[in-house]
N, C-alpha and C positions, 0 to 999 in steps of 0.2 A: 514617583510611581510610573512605571512603564505600562502601556496598554497595547494589547494586540487587537487588531480590528479584523472583522470578517465581513465578507460581502453577503448580505442577506437578500437584496434585490439589486437590480441593475446598477443603481447609483447610491444605494443606501448602505451605510457602514454602521457597525455596532461595536461597542466596547465589549471586550471579554475580560472578566475579573478572575484572578486566582482567588483561592480561599484566603490566602494571606492578605490580599488586597481588601477583601470583604471584611476581614477582622478590623482593619484600620478604618475603613469607611463607617462600619456599623458599631464598633465597640464591643461586638460579641466575640466569644472565643471560638477557635477553629473547630473544636469538637461539636459545638452546637450547630455551626454551619453545616458540617458533615452530617449531623443528625437530621437537619432539615432536608438535605438531599436524600439521605437513605430512607427517610420516612415518606418521601414523595411530595413534600411541601414546596421544595425549591428545585426547579429544573436545572440540570447541569450537562456539560459536555466533557468527555474525557479524550484528550489528545494524549500527551505524555502525562499530564497532570489534569486535575479537575478544574474546569473553567465554568463560569456562570455569565451569561450574557446580561448586559445592562437591562434589556427588556424583561428577562426572567426575574432579575432582582426587583425591579420596579413592580412587576405583577405580583410577586410574593408579598411585598410590603403593602400594596393596595388591597390584596385579597384578605390578608390577615390583620389588617389595621383594626384594632378594637378587640382582638382575641388574646386570651391567655394561652401561650404555647409552652408553659413550663412542664406540662405533661403531654408529650407529643402523641400519646395513644388516646388522649381525651381532650382535644382542644375545646375551649369554652369561650363564649363571648364574655368580655369583662363587664361586670355589673358594679356600678358605683352606687353606694347607698348613702 
């Protein structure tokens, strides 16, 4: 896997993931990742292609941990009975 790094502060670098790389990392399909971006759940940057920063991916995972995102128009907390 090749990574692109961007400078976000004077000495701090951050990985940029392509959608394809996120599919390998997460096991999710690319259409779902694009849906997360299009619905505003996951922040992304477009250069020639869509990229997601490592921080954005981690924030997404942390924010929606414990949620059912199968219906992106109506996310719900997962209830275990």
